C-alpha positions in Angstrom: 111.5 35.5 76.1 111.3 38.2 78.8 110.2 41.8 78.3 113.8 43.2 78.2 114.9 40.7 75.6 111.9 41.6 73.5 112.8 45.3 73.6 116.4 44.7 72.6 116.1 41.9 70.1 112.5 41.3 69.1 111.2 42.0 65.6 110.6 45.7 65.4 107.4 45.9 63.3 105.3 43.5 65.5 106.7 45.2 68.6 105.9 48.7 67.4 102.3 47.6 66.7 102.0 45.7 69.9 102.8 48.8 72.0 101.4 51.5 69.6 97.9 50.2 69.1 97.0 50.1 72.8 98.7 53.5 73.3 96.7 55.0 70.5 93.5 53.6 71.9 94.4 54.9 75.3 94.9 58.4 73.9 91.7 58.1 72.1 90.0 57.2 75.3 91.6 60.2 77.0 90.3 62.5 74.2 86.8 61.0 74.7 86.6 62.8 78.0 86.3 66.2 76.3 84.7 65.1 73.0 81.8 63.2 74.6 81.1 66.3 76.8 81.0 68.4 73.7 78.7 66.0 71.8 76.2 65.8 74.6 76.2 69.5 75.5 76.1 70.6 71.8 73.1 68.4 71.1 71.2 69.0 74.4 72.2 72.5 75.5 72.9 74.5 72.3 75.6 76.6 70.7 76.4 79.0 73.7 76.8 76.0 76.0 79.1 74.3 73.5 81.1 77.6 73.3 81.4 77.6 77.1 83.0 74.2 77.0 85.3 75.3 74.1 86.4 78.3 76.1 87.5 75.9 78.9 89.5 73.8 76.5 92.8 75.3 77.6 92.0 74.0 81.1 92.4 70.4 80.0 95.7 71.2 78.3 97.0 72.8 81.6 95.9 69.7 83.6 97.6 67.4 81.1 100.8 69.5 80.9 101.8 68.9 84.5 100.7 65.3 84.4 102.6 64.5 81.2 105.7 66.3 82.6 105.8 63.7 85.4 104.5 60.7 83.5 106.6 61.1 80.3 109.7 62.2 82.1 109.5 59.5 84.7 108.6 56.7 82.3 111.4 57.8 79.9 114.0 57.4 82.6 112.4 54.2 83.7 112.9 52.7 80.2 116.5 54.0 80.0 117.3 52.5 83.4 115.6 49.3 82.4 118.0 49.0 79.4 120.8 49.4 81.9 119.2 46.8 84.3 119.1 49.4 87.1 116.1 48.3 89.2 116.7 50.8 92.0 116.5 53.8 89.7 113.6 52.3 87.8 111.6 52.2 91.1 112.7 55.7 92.2 111.8 57.1 88.8 108.2 56.1 89.5 108.3 57.3 93.1 109.6 60.7 92.3 107.2 61.1 89.4 104.3 60.1 91.6 105.2 62.7 94.3 105.8 65.4 91.7 102.5 64.9 90.0 100.6 65.2 93.3 102.4 68.4 94.2 102.0 70.0 90.7 98.3 69.1 90.3 97.3 70.2 93.8 99.1 73.6 93.2 97.3 73.9 89.9 93.9 73.2 91.4 94.4 75.9 94.0 95.5 78.5 91.4 92.6 77.6 89.1 89.9 77.9 91.9 91.4 81.0 93.5 91.6 82.9 90.2 88.6 81.4 88.3 87.2 84.7 86.9 90.5 86.3 85.8 91.6 83.1 84.1 88.3 82.7 82.3 88.7 86.3 81.0 92.1 85.3 79.7 90.5 82.3 78.1 88.3 84.7 76.1 84.9 84.0 77.7 82.0 85.8 76.0 79.1 87.2 77.9 76.6 84.7 76.5 78.9 81.7 77.3 80.1 82.8 80.7 77.5 81.1 82.8 78.2 77.7 81.1 82.0 78.2 81.1 82.3 79.1 84.8 80.1 76.1 85.9 82.1 73.6 83.8 85.5 75.2 84.8 85.0 75.1 88.6 84.0 71.4 88.6 86.6 70.1 86.2 89.3 72.0 88.1 88.6 69.6 91.0 89.8 66.7 88.8 93.4 68.0 88.2 95.0 65.5 90.7 93.1 62.5 89.3 93.9 63.5 85.7 97.7 63.7 86.5 97.7 60.4 88.5 95.9 58.6 85.7 98.6 59.7 83.2 101.4 58.5 85.6 99.9 55.1 86.2 99.0 54.6 82.6 102.6 55.4 81.4 104.3 53.2 84.0 102.0 50.3 83.3 102.7 50.6 79.6 106.5 50.9 79.8 106.5 47.9 82.1 105.5 45.8 79.0 101.8 45.9 79.5 100.4 48.2 76.8 96.9 46.7 76.9 96.6 47.1 80.6 97.9 50.7 80.3 95.1 51.3 77.9 92.6 49.9 80.4 93.7 52.4 83.0 92.2 55.2 81.0 89.5 53.0 79.5 87.8 52.5 82.9 87.3 56.2 83.3 86.3 56.9 79.7 83.6 54.3 79.6 82.3 55.6 82.9 82.4 59.1 81.5 80.3 58.2 78.5 77.7 56.4 80.6 77.5 59.3 83.1 77.3 61.9 80.4 74.3 60.1 79.0 72.7 59.9 82.5 73.6 63.4 83.7 73.1 65.5 80.5 70.6 63.6 78.4 68.4 62.0 81.2 68.7 64.2 84.3 69.2 67.4 82.3 72.1 68.7 84.4 73.7 70.5 81.4 77.3 71.5 81.6 77.5 70.7 85.3 76.5 67.1 84.5 79.2 66.9 81.8 81.8 68.2 84.2 80.9 65.8 87.0 80.9 62.9 84.5 84.5 63.8 83.6 85.8 64.1 87.2 84.2 60.8 88.3 85.7 59.0 85.3 89.1 60.4 86.2 88.8 59.2 89.8 87.9 55.7 88.7 90.9 55.6 86.3 93.2 56.6 89.1 91.9 53.9 91.4 92.4 51.2 88.7 95.9 52.5 87.9 96.9 52.6 91.5 95.8 49.0 91.9 98.0 47.9 89.0 101.1 49.6 90.3 100.8 49.2 94.1 99.7 45.5 93.9 103.0 44.5 92.1 101.5 44.0 88.6 104.2 46.1 86.9 108.0 46.3 86.8 107.9 48.9 89.5 108.9 47.5 92.9 107.3 49.4 95.8 109.4 49.7 98.9 110.4 52.4 101.4 113.1 54.0 99.3 110.8 54.2 96.2 109.4 57.5 97.3 112.7 58.9 98.7 113.2 62.4 97.2 116.1 62.5 94.8 116.8 66.0 93.6 119.1 64.9 90.8 116.5 62.4 89.5 113.7 64.9 89.9 115.5 67.4 87.7 116.0 64.7 85.1 112.3 63.8 85.2 111.3 67.4 84.7 113.9 67.9 82.0 112.8 64.8 80.0 109.1 65.7 80.5 109.4 69.4 79.9 108.9 69.0 76.1 105.4 67.7 76.9 104.7 70.5 79.3 105.7 73.0 76.6 103.5 71.2 74.1 100.4 71.1 76.3 100.8 74.6 77.6 101.4 75.8 74.1 98.2 74.1 72.9 96.4 75.7 75.8 97.8 79.1 74.9 96.9 78.6 71.2 93.3 77.8 72.3 93.2 81.2 73.9 94.5 82.8 70.8 92.1 80.9 68.6 89.1 81.7 70.8 90.0 85.4 70.8 90.4 85.7 67.1 87.5 83.5 66.2 85.3 85.4 68.6 86.4 88.6 66.9 85.8 87.5 63.4 82.9 85.0 63.9 81.5 85.1 67.4 80.2 82.1 69.3 79.5 80.2 66.1 83.1 80.3 65.0 84.3 79.4 68.6 81.9 76.4 68.4 83.4 75.3 65.1 86.9 75.5 66.7 85.6 73.2 69.5 84.8 70.6 66.7 88.2 71.3 65.0 90.1 70.8 68.2 88.2 67.6 69.0 88.6 66.1 65.5 92.3 67.0 65.5 92.7 64.7 68.4 91.4 61.8 66.3 93.4 62.7 63.2 96.7 62.7 65.1 95.8 59.8 67.3 97.8 57.2 65.3 100.9 59.4 65.5 100.4 60.0 69.2 99.9 56.4 69.9 102.9 55.3 67.9 105.0 58.0 69.7 104.0 56.7 73.1 104.3 53.0 71.9 107.9 53.3 70.7 109.0 55.1 73.9 110.1 52.0 75.8 111.7 50.5 72.7 113.7 53.7 72.1 114.6 54.1 75.8 115.7 50.5 76.4 117.8 50.4 73.3 119.4 53.8 73.8 120.2 52.8 77.4 121.8 49.6 76.0 123.8 51.5 73.4 122.0 49.9 70.5 121.8 53.1 68.4 121.2 51.5 65.0 118.0 49.9 66.4 117.0 53.2 67.9 117.1 54.9 64.5 115.4 51.9 62.7 112.6 52.2 65.2 112.1 55.8 64.4 112.1 55.3 60.6 109.8 52.2 60.6 107.3 53.9 63.0 107.2 57.0 60.8 106.0 54.9 57.9 103.3 53.4 60.0 102.3 56.7 61.4 102.0 58.6 58.2 100.1 55.7 56.5 97.5 55.3 59.1 97.0 59.1 59.7 96.3 59.4 55.9 93.2 57.2 56.3 91.7 59.2 59.1 92.6 62.4 57.3 90.7 61.3 54.2 87.6 60.7 56.3 87.8 64.2 57.7 88.3 65.7 54.2 85.4 63.8 52.6 82.8 64.0 55.4 83.3 67.4 57.2 79.5 68.1 57.1 78.6 64.8 58.8 81.3 65.4 61.5 79.9 68.8 62.3 76.4 67.5 62.4 77.5 64.9 65.0 78.3 67.9 67.3 74.8 69.4 66.8 76.0 71.6 63.9 73.6 74.3 62.8 73.4 75.9 59.4 75.6 78.8 60.7 78.2 76.3 61.9 78.2 74.4 58.6 78.7 77.6 56.7 82.0 78.3 58.5 82.9 74.8 59.6 82.9 72.7 56.4 85.6 74.7 54.7 87.3 75.4 58.0 87.8 71.7 58.7 89.2 71.1 55.3 91.6 74.0 55.4 92.9 73.2 58.9 93.5 69.5 58.1 94.8 69.8 54.5 98.3 68.6 55.2 97.8 66.8 58.5 99.5 63.5 57.5 102.9 65.2 57.8 102.3 65.5 61.5 102.9 61.8 61.9 106.7 62.4 61.4 106.8 65.7 63.4 105.2 64.2 66.4 107.4 61.1 66.3 110.4 63.4 66.1 109.6 65.2 69.3 108.9 61.9 71.1 112.1 60.4 69.7 114.4 63.1 71.3 112.5 63.0 74.6 112.7 59.1 74.7 116.5 59.2 74.4 116.8 61.8 77.2 117.6 64.7 74.8 114.7 67.0 75.3 116.1 70.2 73.8 115.3 69.5 70.2 111.8 68.4 71.2 111.2 71.7 73.0 112.6 73.7 70.0 110.3 71.9 67.5 107.2 72.3 69.8 107.8 76.0 70.6 108.4 76.9 67.0 105.5 74.9 65.6 102.9 75.9 68.3 104.0 79.4 69.2 106.6 81.2 67.2 105.2 80.1 63.8 101.6 79.7 64.6 100.6 82.7 66.7 101.7 85.4 64.2 99.9 83.5 61.4 96.6 83.4 63.4 96.7 87.2 63.7 98.1 88.0 60.3 96.1 85.7 57.9 92.5 86.9 58.8 93.5 90.4 57.9 93.4 89.2 54.3 91.2 86.1 54.4 88.8 86.9 57.2 87.8 84.0 59.4 89.1 81.4 56.9 92.6 82.8 57.4 92.6 81.6 61.0 92.2 78.0 59.8 95.1 78.4 57.3 97.6 79.2 60.2 98.0 75.6 61.4 98.9 73.8 58.1 101.5 76.5 57.2 103.1 76.2 60.6 103.1 72.4 60.3 105.0 72.6 57.0 107.8 74.7 58.6 107.9 72.3 61.6 108.4 69.4 59.2 111.4 70.9 57.6 113.0 71.6 61.0 112.2 68.1 62.2 113.9 66.5 59.2 117.1 68.6 59.7 117.3 67.7 63.4 116.7 63.9 62.8 119.4 63.8 60.1 121.8 65.5 62.4 121.1 63.1 65.3 121.4 60.1 63.0 124.9 61.1 62.0 125.7 61.8 65.6 124.5 58.3 66.9 126.0 56.4 64.0 129.3 58.0 64.7 129.2 56.1 68.0 128.5 59.0 70.3 126.1 58.5 73.2 
């Protein structure tokens, strides 16, 4: 049975797991880049150094935003064209995504390096954390291109029917990052500079491995002269399909700025350091949902392209059950062991005083995110990005930002941690409404 037949006719549950588990591990590996840096720096260089890395957290979102626009948009169209058995456009989806990510990430690198100090001020850098933040920032900014290329290679390997190999694309860099963090930070005592160089070198190695997979013919992409021919119509579709992910990542980067500003105001470097842990752990809590979201993308795209709409909706519903169930397990761990989690990041007594309750409040209704995240990916995967953009903007900006400013007026620093769960509840209601509407639309036979 070939890959296409599997997507269109294979048993859904095993197929969802086959693609989702490696995708979740791949995302986990990507998260390790930042989390390992924080663990080593927090334990070996102290709270101010950890705050410096936390202040730079929006930088990683910005890098991923442009990479995901190209990788998610290109791979979505690749899957739809695969369902239509259109090899030429499958190849050009990769070629145009590849060129776009190079242009976007090089532009971002130039902007970040030219305006380092103003951007760090916008990030909310404090006087005590500035030295650490600027060192980490300038080095990690050099890795923009490799971060973006890694995402493109990973996604196209995965949607070619090789989810485990896609996981390995990011895995090569992550393992290298862990080893180099231990060497540079713990052994050689290079501090935040060592953590930054470990990250960049890991990204370079991931890019090289991913390039080998694609350019050596080990995926469904066929490399030829016309693969990289610029197609303005296709490029617009790539950006359109991937724009929801750009909005999501940039919104999270913006939210990091808002969080750092408010936490610095109400709790100083200690509160900012707690948010570094919250943001890192949130990555683990939502990992199953993120992995399943990416895992079902080729299933949704192929079946939508083939006009098999009932299977499209069944994929969403079954994957939602998996996502919420697995997310609940990780959520319980966070709710039961917040102190131990904070201690792993070098938590001090001051951090524990704010962080234990902060973690529990921030994650109190996190399992519902399983469905919200799948909804945004669902619309993106069937080349209908507008609902995804609406859900993301409302959840991450329109709902959340006012809550971050309003709640601490009444609840002090704890109010900041209440903002996310309230925003998530509102996003859940909106997601249900949009999915029900799309279900009726597709079952009515409309494409």
